[in-house]
C-alpha positions as CSV (number, residue, x, y, z in Angstrom):
1,M,-133.5,-18.2,9.8
2,S,-132.1,-16.3,12.4
3,S,-134.0,-13.8,14.3
4,D,-131.6,-11.0,13.2
5,T,-133.2,-11.7,9.6
6,L,-136.4,-12.2,10.6
7,I,-135.6,-8.5,12.8
8,A,-134.2,-7.6,9.1
9,I,-137.6,-8.9,6.8
10,L,-140.3,-6.9,9.6
11,S,-138.7,-3.9,9.3
12,F,-138.3,-3.8,5.7
13,S,-142.2,-4.5,5.7
14,G,-143.7,-2.4,7.5
15,T,-141.4,0.3,6.3
16,L,-142.8,-0.5,3.4
17,L,-146.0,-0.5,4.3
18,G,-145.3,2.5,6.1
19,T,-144.1,4.3,3.1
20,L,-147.0,3.1,0.3
21,G,-149.6,4.3,3.3
22,G,-148.2,7.8,3.2
23,I,-147.6,8.0,-0.6
24,V,-151.5,6.6,-1.1
25,A,-152.8,9.3,1.6
26,S,-150.4,11.8,-0.4
27,N,-151.8,11.2,-3.4
28,K,-156.0,11.6,-2.1
29,L,-154.7,14.9,-0.9
30,T,-153.3,16.0,-4.0
31,V,-156.1,14.8,-6.4
32,Y,-158.9,16.6,-4.0
33,R,-156.8,20.0,-3.9
34,I,-156.3,20.2,-8.0
35,S,-160.6,18.8,-7.9
36,Q,-161.1,22.0,-5.3
37,L,-159.0,24.3,-7.9
38,E,-160.6,22.9,-10.9
39,K,-163.7,24.5,-9.4
40,K,-162.6,27.5,-8.2
41,V,-161.1,28.1,-11.7
42,E,-164.5,26.9,-13.5
43,K,-166.5,29.8,-11.0
44,H,-162.8,32.9,-11.9
45,N,-163.6,31.3,-16.5
46,N,-167.4,32.3,-15.8
47,L,-167.0,35.9,-14.1
48,V,-164.4,36.0,-16.8
49,E,-166.8,35.1,-20.0
50,R,-169.9,37.8,-18.0
51,M,-167.5,40.6,-17.1
52,I,-166.9,40.4,-21.1
53,K,-170.3,40.6,-21.5
54,V,-171.3,43.2,-19.2
55,E,-168.5,45.7,-21.2
56,D,-169.8,44.3,-24.5
57,S,-173.2,45.8,-23.3
58,T,-172.0,48.9,-21.4
59,K,-169.9,49.8,-25.2
60,S,-172.9,49.3,-26.8
61,A,-174.7,51.3,-24.3
62,H,-172.8,53.9,-24.7
63,H,-172.4,54.7,-28.1
64,R,-176.0,54.2,-27.9
65,I,-175.8,57.5,-25.8
66,D,-173.0,59.6,-27.7
67,D,-176.0,58.7,-30.5
68,I,-178.5,60.7,-28.4
69,R,-176.5,63.8,-28.0
70,R,-175.9,64.0,-31.9
71,L,-179.8,63.8,-32.1
72,F,-179.7,66.7,-29.6
73,D,-176.9,68.7,-30.0
74,E,-178.3,68.8,-33.8
């Protein structure tokens, strides 16, 4: 085997290993960022659910206040 062929094979091997290493590192970072985004979305969803309960409670309180006002206006 000539030295040119050996150099080409070694260069190809280095390029292949470097590329695969970059893909693995990029994939790990992407998975980490997605998991962080999922945590933020979960927090947001919990806030939305709590706000719906607060709005319902507020609406109920306003109805009770209106009923009390009607009693005193009569």
